[in-house]
C-alpha positions as CSV (number, residue, x, y, z in Angstrom):
1,M,11.7,-18.8,34.6
2,D,14.9,-20.1,36.7
3,L,16.7,-17.0,38.3
4,N,20.2,-18.2,37.0
5,E,18.9,-17.9,33.4
6,Q,18.1,-14.2,34.0
7,L,20.6,-11.5,34.0
8,T,22.0,-9.1,37.6
9,V,21.1,-5.9,37.4
10,G,24.8,-5.3,36.5
11,E,24.7,-7.6,33.7
12,A,21.9,-6.0,32.3
13,A,23.2,-2.5,32.5
14,E,26.7,-3.8,31.3
15,R,24.5,-5.3,28.0
16,L,22.6,-2.1,27.6
17,G,25.6,0.8,28.0
18,L,23.5,2.3,31.1
19,R,24.2,2.6,34.6
20,T,22.4,0.7,37.3
21,S,20.5,3.4,38.6
22,A,19.2,3.6,34.9
23,L,17.3,0.0,35.3
24,R,16.4,0.9,38.6
25,F,14.6,3.7,37.7
26,Y,12.6,2.0,34.9
27,E,11.5,-0.5,37.3
28,E,10.3,2.2,39.6
29,R,8.4,4.1,36.9
30,G,6.9,1.0,35.8
31,L,8.7,0.2,32.5
32,I,10.4,-3.1,33.3
33,T,10.1,-5.7,35.9
34,S,12.0,-8.0,37.8
35,A,12.4,-10.9,40.0
36,R,14.1,-11.2,43.2
37,T,16.2,-13.4,44.8
38,A,15.9,-14.9,48.6
39,G,18.4,-12.4,49.0
40,G,16.4,-9.5,47.5
41,Q,18.8,-9.1,43.9
42,R,16.8,-8.3,41.5
43,R,17.0,-10.5,38.1
44,Y,15.8,-9.2,34.6
45,A,14.9,-11.9,31.7
46,R,16.5,-11.6,28.9
47,D,13.7,-9.6,26.9
48,V,14.4,-6.5,29.4
49,L,17.3,-5.3,26.5
50,R,14.6,-5.2,24.2
51,R,12.1,-3.3,25.9
52,V,15.0,-1.1,27.3
53,S,16.0,-1.0,24.1
54,F,13.3,0.5,22.6
55,I,12.4,2.7,25.7
56,R,15.7,4.4,25.1
57,A,15.3,4.8,21.2
58,A,11.7,6.5,22.2
59,Q,13.2,8.9,24.8
60,Q,15.9,9.8,21.9
61,V,13.7,10.9,19.6
62,G,12.1,12.9,22.4
63,L,8.9,11.1,23.6
64,P,7.9,11.2,26.9
65,L,8.2,8.2,29.7
66,D,4.5,8.2,30.5
67,E,3.6,7.4,26.6
68,I,6.6,5.4,26.6
69,K,4.8,3.1,29.2
70,E,1.4,3.3,28.0
71,G,2.5,1.7,24.3
72,L,4.3,-1.2,26.5
73,R,1.4,-1.8,27.8
74,I,0.3,-3.9,24.2
75,L,3.2,-6.3,25.6
76,P,3.0,-9.3,28.0
77,A,4.7,-8.1,31.2
78,D,5.4,-11.6,32.5
79,R,7.3,-13.2,29.4
80,A,9.2,-12.5,26.3
81,P,6.6,-10.9,23.6
82,T,6.4,-13.2,20.4
83,K,7.2,-12.2,16.8
84,D,3.4,-11.5,16.3
85,E,2.9,-9.3,19.6
86,W,6.2,-7.1,18.6
87,E,4.6,-6.7,15.2
88,H,1.3,-6.0,16.8
89,F,3.0,-3.9,18.7
90,A,4.9,-2.4,16.0
91,K,1.9,-1.4,14.1
92,A,0.2,0.0,17.2
93,W,3.0,2.8,17.6
94,R,3.9,3.7,13.6
95,P,1.5,6.8,13.4
96,R,2.7,7.9,16.9
97,L,6.8,7.6,15.1
98,D,5.4,8.7,12.0
99,E,4.1,11.9,14.1
100,Q,7.2,12.4,15.4
101,I,9.5,12.0,12.6
102,R,7.5,14.7,11.1
103,T,7.6,16.9,14.3
104,L,11.6,16.6,14.0
105,E,11.4,17.1,9.7
106,G,10.0,20.5,10.8
107,L,12.2,21.5,13.4
108,R,15.1,20.6,10.9
109,D,13.6,22.2,8.1
110,R,12.5,25.7,10.1
111,L,15.7,26.0,12.1
112,A,17.8,27.6,9.6
113,L,14.5,30.1,9.2
114,C,14.7,30.5,12.7
115,I,18.3,31.6,12.6
116,G,17.9,34.3,9.5
117,C,14.6,35.2,10.3
118,G,15.0,38.5,11.9
119,C,12.9,38.4,15.0
120,Q,13.2,40.8,17.3
121,T,11.1,39.5,20.3
122,L,10.0,35.8,21.5
123,D,6.8,36.8,21.1
124,S,7.1,36.9,17.1
125,C,8.5,33.5,17.0
126,H,6.0,31.1,15.5
127,V,8.4,28.3,15.7
128,F,9.6,28.1,18.9
129,N,7.6,30.3,21.2
130,P,4.6,31.4,19.6
131,G,2.3,34.4,21.7
132,D,5.5,34.6,23.8
133,V,4.7,31.9,26.2
134,A,7.9,31.7,28.0
135,G,7.6,35.5,29.1
136,R,4.7,34.5,31.1
137,Q,6.9,32.2,33.5
138,G,9.6,35.1,34.2
139,P,12.6,36.3,32.9
140,G,15.8,34.5,30.8
141,A,16.2,31.5,29.1
142,R,13.2,29.8,30.5
143,Y,13.4,26.4,27.5
144,L,17.4,26.3,28.9
145,A,16.8,26.7,32.8
146,G,13.5,24.0,33.0
147,P,11.1,24.5,35.5
C-alpha cells in the first residue's frame, strides 16, 4: 500500500482517542503492525483503527492482551480483513465473550451479597478470595496493591 494512503502514528492515535505511546505499545506487543517511511516514521494501514478498537473493547471487559493477540492471529496481518474474515473471527470469539459476559453478570449479581454478607474474614469469602489465597501474599489490600 502507498505510504501516503496510510495514517501517521499521530493521525491514528487521534482517530482512536489514544496517545501515540499506546499504539507503540500495541505494536511492541505484536497486536498491530506498521510500515516505516525512509526516515523510520511509522505508518498504519487504516484497518488498524478497527483492530485497536477491538483490542480496547476486549481490554475493557477484562480480557488479557496475550489472549487478544492469540485471537487476532485468525485475521490477516498484512491487509484489512474481508467481511467474511471478520465474521469468522467474530464466530470464533463468541464463546469466549459469552464466558466473559457470564463472569461479569455473576460479579454483578453477587456483589450486593458480598457487601451485606457478614463475612468477618477473607478466608470465608467465596466470591473474591476463596480459601484466603490473597492472605498468603502478605498483609494489606493485596488485590489493590498489585504484584
